[in-house]
C-alpha positions in Angstrom: 0.0 0.0 0.0 2.8 2.4 1.0 4.8 1.7 -2.2 1.7 2.2 -4.4 1.0 5.6 -2.7 4.7 6.6 -3.1 4.7 5.7 -6.8 1.4 7.5 -7.4 2.8 10.6 -5.7 6.1 10.6 -7.6 4.3 10.4 -10.9 3.2 14.0 -10.4 5.5 16.3 -12.4 4.8 19.1 -10.0 6.1 17.0 -7.1 9.2 16.0 -8.9 9.8 19.6 -10.0 9.5 20.8 -6.4 12.0 18.1 -5.2 14.5 19.1 -7.9 14.2 22.8 -7.2 14.8 22.3 -3.4 17.7 19.9 -4.2 19.3 22.4 -6.5 18.9 25.2 -3.9 20.3 22.9 -1.2 23.4 22.0 -3.2 23.9 25.7 -4.0 23.7 26.4 -0.3 26.3 23.7 0.4 28.8 25.3 -2.0 28.0 28.8 -0.7 28.8 27.5 2.8 32.0 25.9 1.5 33.0 29.1 -0.1 32.3 31.0 3.2 34.5 28.5 5.2 37.3 28.7 2.7 37.3 32.5 2.7 37.5 32.4 6.5 40.2 29.8 6.6 42.3 31.7 4.0 42.0 34.9 6.1 43.1 33.0 9.2 46.0 31.4 7.3 47.1 34.8 6.0 46.9 36.2 9.5 49.1 33.4 10.9 51.6 34.0 8.1 51.7 37.8 8.2 51.7 38.2 12.0 55.2 36.9 12.4 56.3 38.8 9.2 54.7 42.0 10.5 56.4 41.7 13.9 59.8 40.9 12.5 59.7 43.7 9.9 58.6 46.4 12.4 61.1 45.2 15.0 63.9 45.9 12.5 62.6 49.4 11.6 61.7 50.5 15.2 64.5 48.9 17.1 65.3 51.8 19.4 62.1 52.3 21.4 59.9 49.5 22.6 57.0 51.9 23.2 57.1 53.2 19.6 57.3 49.6 18.2 54.3 48.6 20.2 52.4 51.5 18.8 52.3 49.6 15.5 52.5 45.9 16.4 49.3 44.0 16.2 48.5 40.6 17.9 45.7 38.4 16.6 43.0 36.5 18.2 40.8 34.2 16.1 37.3 33.0 16.7 37.6 29.4 15.8 35.3 28.1 13.1 33.2 25.0 13.5 32.5 23.1 10.2 28.8 23.4 10.9 29.1 27.1 10.2 29.0 26.2 6.5 25.4 25.0 7.1 24.3 28.2 9.0 26.5 31.2 8.3 24.5 33.4 10.7 26.3 36.6 11.7 29.8 35.2 10.8 29.6 37.0 7.5 29.4 40.5 9.1 31.1 39.9 12.5 34.8 39.5 12.0 36.3 36.2 13.2 39.7 37.8 13.5 40.7 40.5 16.0 44.1 42.1 15.3 44.9 44.5 18.1 47.6 46.8 19.3 48.1 47.4 23.0 46.6 50.9 22.6 42.9 51.6 23.6 40.7 48.6 23.1 37.3 50.1 22.4 38.6 51.9 19.4 39.6 48.6 17.8 37.2 46.0 19.1 34.5 46.5 16.5 36.6 46.9 13.4 35.5 44.7 10.6 35.5 44.4 6.8 33.4 46.6 4.6 30.3 44.9 3.1 27.8 45.7 0.5 24.7 46.5 2.5 22.4 45.1 -0.2 24.2 41.7 0.1 23.9 41.8 3.9 20.2 42.6 3.7 19.4 39.7 1.4 21.5 37.3 3.4 23.0 34.0 2.3 21.4 31.0 0.6 22.9 28.5 3.0 21.5 25.1 4.1 19.8 26.9 7.1 17.8 29.0 4.6 16.8 25.9 2.7 15.6 24.2 5.8 13.8 27.1 7.4 12.2 28.8 4.4 12.2 26.4 1.4 11.4 23.0 2.8 8.2 24.3 4.5 7.1 25.6 1.1 7.7 22.1 -0.3 5.6 20.6 2.5 2.8 23.1 1.8 2.9 22.3 -2.0 2.8 18.5 -1.2 0.0 18.6 1.4 -2.4 21.5 0.8 -4.8 19.4 -1.5 -4.3 16.1 0.2 -8.0 15.7 1.1 -9.7 18.5 -0.8 -8.4 17.2 -4.1 -10.0 13.8 -3.4 -13.3 15.5 -2.5 -13.2 17.8 -5.6 -12.5 14.8 -7.9 -15.4 12.9 -6.3 -13.2 9.9 -5.2 -13.3 10.5 -1.4 -16.8 9.0 -1.0 -15.5 5.8 -2.5 -12.5 5.7 -0.2 -14.8 6.5 2.8 -17.1 3.6 2.0 -14.2 1.1 1.6 -12.4 2.0 4.8 -13.6 1.8 8.4 -11.4 4.8 9.3 -10.9 6.9 6.2 -8.6 9.2 8.2 -6.0 6.4 8.2 -5.8 6.6 4.4 -5.2 10.3 4.7 -2.4 9.7 7.3 -0.8 7.2 5.0 -0.7 9.7 2.2 0.7 12.3 4.6 3.3 9.8 5.7 4.4 9.3 2.1 5.0 13.0 1.6 6.8 13.2 5.0 9.2 10.4 4.0 9.8 12.1 0.7 10.7 15.5 2.3 12.8 13.8 4.9 14.7 11.9 2.2 15.3 15.2 0.3 16.8 16.7 3.4 18.8 13.5 4.2 20.3 13.6 0.7 21.3 17.2 1.1 22.8 16.5 4.6 24.7 13.5 3.3 26.2 15.6 0.5 27.0 18.4 3.0 28.7 15.8 5.3 31.1 14.7 2.6 31.6 18.0 0.7 32.2 20.0 3.9 33.8 17.2 5.9 31.4 17.6 8.8 32.4 15.8 12.0 29.7 13.3 13.2 29.5 14.4 16.8 26.8 15.6 19.2 26.4 18.9 17.4 25.8 17.1 14.2 23.2 14.9 15.8 21.6 18.0 17.3 21.3 19.6 13.9 19.6 16.4 12.6 17.2 16.2 15.4 16.4 19.9 15.2 15.7 19.7 11.4 13.6 16.6 11.8 11.4 18.1 14.5 11.1 21.3 12.6 9.8 19.5 9.5 7.4 17.5 11.6 6.2 20.8 13.0 5.2 22.0 9.5 3.5 18.6 8.8 1.6 19.1 12.0 0.5 22.5 10.8 -0.5 21.1 7.4 -2.4 18.3 9.1 -4.4 20.8 11.1 -5.3 22.9 8.0 -6.4 19.7 6.2 -8.6 18.8 9.1 -10.6 22.0 8.5 -11.8 20.4 5.3 -11.8 23.5 3.2 -11.2 23.7 -0.6 -7.7 23.4 -2.1 -7.5 27.1 -2.8 -8.5 28.0 0.7 -6.0 25.5 2.2 -3.2 27.0 0.0 -4.1 30.5 1.2 -4.2 29.5 4.8 -0.9 27.6 4.7 0.9 30.3 2.8 -0.4 32.9 5.2 0.9 30.8 8.1 4.3 30.6 6.3 4.5 34.3 5.8 3.4 34.9 9.4 6.0 32.5 10.8 8.9 33.4 8.5 8.5 37.1 7.9 5.9 38.9 10.0 6.4 37.5 13.6 10.3 37.5 13.4 10.1 41.1 12.1 7.7 42.1 14.9 9.9 40.3 17.5 13.0 42.1 16.2 11.3 45.5 16.3 10.0 44.8 19.8 13.5 43.8 21.1 15.3 46.7 19.5 12.7 49.1 20.9 12.7 47.5 24.3 16.5 47.5 24.5 17.9 50.4 22.5 21.7 50.8 22.4 22.6 54.5 22.3 25.6 53.4 24.3 27.2 52.1 21.1 27.7 55.7 19.9 28.3 57.0 23.4 31.1 54.4 23.8 32.9 55.6 20.7 32.5 59.3 21.7 33.5 58.8 25.3 36.5 56.6 24.4 37.8 59.2 21.9 37.3 62.1 24.1 38.8 60.3 27.1 42.0 59.8 25.1 42.3 63.0 22.9 41.5 65.5 25.6 44.4 64.3 27.7 46.8 66.0 25.2 45.7 69.4 26.5 45.7 68.5 30.2 48.4 68.2 32.9 50.3 64.9 32.6 50.4 64.0 36.3 46.6 63.6 36.9 46.4 61.3 33.9 49.2 59.2 35.3 47.7 59.2 38.8 44.5 57.7 37.4 46.6 55.1 35.6 48.2 54.2 38.9 44.8 53.9 40.5 43.8 51.4 37.8 47.1 49.5 37.9 48.7 50.0 41.4 51.5 47.6 40.5 52.9 50.2 38.1 53.0 53.0 40.6 56.7 52.2 41.1 57.4 53.7 37.7 57.5 57.5 38.2 56.6 60.0 35.5 59.8 61.0 33.6 60.5 64.8 33.8 60.4 65.3 30.0 58.1 66.6 27.3 56.9 63.1 26.2 57.1 59.7 27.8 55.6 56.4 26.9 54.2 56.0 30.5 52.1 59.1 30.0 51.1 58.1 26.4 49.9 54.6 27.3 48.2 56.0 30.4 46.2 58.3 28.1 45.3 55.3 26.0 44.1 53.4 29.1 42.0 56.4 30.2 40.1 56.3 26.9 39.0 52.8 27.8 38.4 53.6 31.5 36.2 56.6 30.7 34.1 54.5 28.3 33.8 51.6 30.8 30.3 52.5 32.0 28.9 52.7 28.5 30.7 49.5 27.5 29.1 47.6 30.4 25.7 48.9 29.6 26.1 48.1 25.9 27.1 44.5 26.7 24.3 44.1 29.1 21.7 45.2 26.6 23.1 43.0 23.9 22.8 40.0 26.3 19.3 41.0 27.2 18.5 41.2 23.4 19.9 37.7 23.0 17.9 36.3 26.0 14.7 38.0 24.9 15.1 36.7 21.4 15.5 33.2 22.7 12.4 33.4 24.9 10.3 34.8 22.1 11.6 32.1 19.8 10.0 29.4 22.0 6.7 30.5 20.6 7.8 31.0 16.9 9.1 27.8 15.4 11.0 29.4 12.6 12.8 31.9 14.8 13.6 29.2 17.4 15.1 26.9 14.7 17.2 29.7 13.2 18.5 30.7 16.6 19.3 27.1 17.6 21.0 26.4 14.3 23.2 29.5 14.6 24.0 28.6 18.2 25.1 25.1 17.2 27.2 26.5 14.4 28.8 29.1 16.6 27.3 31.9 14.4 24.9 33.7 16.7 25.1 36.8 18.9 25.9 34.8 22.0 29.1 33.5 20.3 30.1 37.0 19.2 29.6 38.4 22.8 31.8 35.6 24.2 34.4 36.4 21.5 34.4 40.0 22.5 34.9 39.1 26.2 37.8 36.9 25.2 39.2 39.7 23.1 39.2 42.0 26.1 41.0 39.4 28.2 43.5 38.8 25.4 44.2 42.6 25.1 44.6 43.0 28.8 47.1 40.2 28.9 49.2 41.8 26.2 49.1 45.1 28.0 50.2 43.6 31.3 53.0 41.8 29.6 54.4 44.8 27.7 53.7 47.7 30.1 56.6 46.9 32.5 59.0 46.4 29.6 58.0 49.8 28.1 58.3 51.6 31.4 61.6 50.1 32.1 62.8 51.0 28.6 63.8 47.5 27.8 65.6 46.8 24.5 63.6 45.7 21.6 65.9 42.8 21.1 65.4 41.6 24.6 61.9 40.4 23.7 61.5 36.9 22.2 59.1 38.0 19.3 58.9 34.4 18.0 56.7 33.5 21.0 53.8 35.7 19.8 51.7 33.4 17.7 48.1 33.8 16.6 45.8 32.7 19.5 42.4 31.1 19.2 39.1 31.4 21.0 36.9 28.3 21.0 33.3 28.5 22.4 32.5 25.6 24.7 29.5 24.0 23.1 26.8 22.4 25.3 23.6 20.9 23.8 20.5 21.5 25.9 18.2 18.9 24.4 15.1 20.2 26.2 15.6 23.8 25.1 16.5 22.6 21.6 13.6 20.3 20.8 10.8 20.8 23.4 9.3 24.1 21.9 9.0 22.5 18.4 7.6 19.3 19.8 4.9 21.2 21.7 3.9 23.1 18.6 3.8 19.9 16.6 1.8 18.1 19.3 -0.7 21.0 19.6 -1.5 21.1 15.9 -1.5 17.4 15.4 -3.8 16.7 18.3 -6.1 19.5 17.3 -6.2 18.2 13.7 -7.0 14.7 14.9 -9.8 16.0 17.1 -11.2 17.9 14.1 -11.2 14.7 12.1 -12.9 12.7 14.9 -15.6 15.4 15.1 -16.3 15.3 11.4 -16.0 11.6 10.8 -19.6 11.4 9.6 -18.7 13.9 6.9 -16.4 11.3 5.2 -19.3 9.0 4.4 
């Protein structure tokens, strides 16, 4: 019975065309993800190569004063890529995965990134995540909207109803055939992605499979509920497409607007202004108050007195530090609001399947806001460590050649990944259960209408 239903379904040219289009889109998404990963890996490889070259070259040109040399030297921290990032690019295409910093003020460097075409950023990437979240639901809608209504409109449903004790079982078998077909389409794409992108088969990989499977089940549950209303094919199509627009465009847009309004971040501009003023105004002020504030921040450096001369590196780096210190309040407020945005988005996503799936996929791939915030925290710790290492050498006027420059390699930040299976799957399972049970109850109430 199942094979007959499957053969009958696959005879439809529209069904085959839909499968081919999604497969082509998925394969395109795989290669776009591969291109993204290669671009990131090439940038990291170049950073590893040029950091040593950059340090050695500058150490030759500025070999008299360590403070002057460190004005120019940059040390790099890399946000490690997970291969799953090829499936869901997320924010990794706009947030730099490489931070190359001097030991000067941090806030003036932390958010430096590449220039992007805003039109390309607006449209986003056709990665596997896009295919899963946006295109596969459309394929499910195309396969299921006329599942019952077509039988009724062709006049064959009465015959089915009279030959079966529970006609709804026939409907479920037909729905199951379409479910298996869609799952096979995704399985083929995932298998191709696994080999092409060399994805590691680990708990994160398993989490992606489970998330995608439950997400597709969720859309089949929605379709089953719409079918249970027993409307015409055109009405079903309109309802399902309206739900798709609501879940993929309208509700995420409303959620984003609410979150940005609820947690505005004027501190982002205030941080830049405060940091720049905190540094630049010190040129026109007395040196000793600036250095005294530096000593208050780093009591261990109070043993280095301010030299009695027009310019000193102690005073200069104290000015740089004051730029960060005077922007510290705004920085803390900005980080707190960004974390609140991330938390609020996660909570709202529990009620919007598309938003939840996108967030969880980005999280598993290390491509979301949470990962970027952790990387920024790690950047601040990395920068502070470089400062604390070099400050004493600068203040003691150590020789440039006394530093072992070969020890400064590119460092890496790796997010610790933990899979919360309840938070990952439970919201989608509840939505699937609600729509499936409601649809089943609708069919039981209208069982007499099948006859």
